[in-house]
C-alpha positions as CSV (number, residue, x, y, z in Angstrom):
1,M,-67.2,26.8,-36.5
2,A,-64.1,29.0,-35.6
3,Q,-64.4,27.8,-32.0
4,T,-64.2,24.1,-33.0
5,Y,-61.2,24.9,-35.2
6,V,-59.3,26.5,-32.2
7,V,-60.3,23.5,-29.9
8,N,-59.0,21.0,-32.5
9,N,-55.8,23.0,-32.9
10,N,-55.3,23.1,-29.2
11,K,-55.8,19.3,-28.9
12,K,-53.2,18.8,-31.8
13,I,-50.6,21.0,-29.9
14,V,-51.1,19.2,-26.6
15,R,-50.8,15.9,-28.4
16,Y,-47.5,17.0,-30.0
17,I,-46.1,18.3,-26.8
18,L,-47.0,15.1,-25.1
19,L,-45.5,13.0,-27.9
20,G,-42.3,15.1,-27.8
21,A,-42.1,14.7,-24.0
22,L,-42.5,10.9,-24.4
23,A,-39.8,10.8,-27.1
24,V,-37.4,12.7,-24.9
25,L,-38.2,10.3,-22.0
26,I,-37.6,7.2,-24.2
27,I,-34.3,8.7,-25.4
28,M,-33.2,9.5,-21.9
29,V,-33.9,5.9,-20.6
30,F,-32.4,4.3,-23.7
31,S,-29.1,6.4,-23.5
32,S,-28.8,5.8,-19.7
33,S,-28.9,2.1,-20.3
34,F,-25.4,1.9,-21.8
35,Y,-22.0,2.7,-20.2
36,T,-18.4,2.3,-20.9
37,I,-15.5,1.2,-18.7
38,R,-12.0,2.4,-19.9
39,S,-9.1,0.2,-20.1
40,T,-7.6,1.9,-17.1
41,E,-10.7,1.2,-15.0
42,R,-12.7,-1.6,-13.6
43,G,-16.3,-1.3,-12.6
44,V,-18.6,-2.5,-9.8
45,L,-22.3,-2.7,-10.4
46,S,-24.6,-1.6,-7.7
47,T,-28.4,-2.4,-7.6
48,F,-30.3,-0.2,-5.3
49,G,-27.1,0.4,-3.4
50,K,-26.1,-3.2,-3.0
51,M,-22.7,-3.8,-4.7
52,S,-22.2,-7.0,-6.7
53,D,-19.3,-9.4,-6.4
54,E,-18.6,-9.2,-10.1
55,V,-15.9,-7.1,-11.5
56,I,-16.8,-5.4,-14.7
57,E,-14.1,-5.4,-17.4
58,D,-13.5,-2.6,-19.8
59,G,-15.7,-2.1,-22.8
60,L,-19.4,-1.3,-23.6
61,H,-22.1,-2.6,-21.1
62,L,-25.8,-2.5,-20.3
63,K,-27.6,-1.6,-17.1
64,I,-31.0,-1.1,-15.9
65,P,-31.6,2.7,-15.8
66,F,-32.4,4.5,-12.5
67,I,-32.0,1.1,-10.7
68,Q,-28.4,0.1,-11.2
69,S,-25.4,2.4,-11.0
70,I,-21.7,1.8,-11.7
71,K,-18.8,2.5,-9.4
72,R,-15.6,3.1,-11.7
73,V,-12.2,2.4,-9.9
74,N,-8.9,3.4,-11.5
75,V,-6.5,0.5,-11.6
76,Q,-3.5,2.3,-13.0
77,Q,-0.2,2.2,-11.0
78,K,-0.2,4.8,-8.4
79,K,2.8,6.6,-6.8
80,F,3.1,7.5,-3.2
81,D,5.9,9.9,-1.9
82,G,6.7,10.6,1.6
83,R,9.2,12.2,3.9
84,E,9.3,11.4,7.6
85,N,11.7,11.3,10.5
86,S,12.6,7.8,11.6
87,Y,14.6,6.2,14.6
88,T,17.1,3.3,14.1
89,R,17.6,0.6,16.6
90,D,20.4,2.5,18.3
91,V,18.1,5.5,18.7
92,Q,19.7,7.6,15.9
93,T,17.4,10.1,14.1
94,S,17.4,10.1,10.4
95,E,15.1,11.7,7.8
96,V,13.7,9.1,5.4
97,E,12.4,10.1,1.9
98,Y,10.6,7.3,0.0
99,T,8.7,6.7,-3.1
100,I,6.3,3.6,-3.5
101,N,4.5,2.5,-6.5
102,Y,1.5,0.3,-6.2
103,D,-1.5,-0.9,-8.1
104,L,-4.8,-2.7,-7.4
105,V,-5.4,-6.4,-8.0
106,R,-8.0,-6.0,-10.8
107,E,-10.0,-9.1,-9.8
108,N,-10.4,-7.9,-6.2
109,V,-11.8,-4.4,-6.9
110,S,-15.3,-5.4,-5.9
111,K,-14.1,-6.8,-2.6
112,L,-12.1,-3.6,-2.0
113,M,-15.1,-1.3,-2.8
114,K,-17.5,-3.4,-0.7
115,N,-15.3,-3.7,2.4
116,V,-13.2,-0.6,2.4
117,G,-14.8,2.0,0.0
118,D,-13.3,4.8,-2.0
119,D,-10.8,5.9,0.7
120,Y,-8.7,2.7,0.5
121,H,-5.5,4.7,0.0
122,N,-5.8,6.4,3.4
123,R,-7.3,3.5,5.2
124,I,-5.0,0.6,3.9
125,V,-2.0,1.9,1.8
126,V,-0.7,4.6,4.1
127,P,-0.9,2.7,7.4
128,F,0.8,-0.3,5.7
129,I,3.6,1.8,4.2
130,R,4.2,3.6,7.6
131,S,4.2,0.3,9.4
132,A,6.7,-1.4,7.0
133,R,8.9,1.7,7.0
134,K,9.2,1.8,10.8
135,E,9.8,-1.9,11.0
136,S,12.5,-1.8,8.3
137,F,14.4,1.2,9.6
138,G,14.1,0.1,13.2
139,N,16.2,-3.0,12.3
């Protein structure tokens, strides 16, 4: 009689542990289904690593947990400072110090992430600024 009581108690304990683990799993899946995009960001949805063409605006959104992920991109205005030596048309050397403010076109964030990636500053912005500076000061 005492043995059946212990076996029934063990079954109840195992059942409670399994129910608790299931409840934790359900809460994890439910909570990872929601995400927010701040007003200073835009998002790009990725499904199994493939980025969509749609730009996600700020606010609360749903996603499929463990299948979809979100890439957040800061769209606030950025500041780029530089100091370089430059040559004029008559081969005079001058030191140039400059500050450039730029921001991203919010509607093109998904194209930027798909084609360039996270390092868009070093791959696009810096070379463009250096090229424009050389051209301007060369004249």
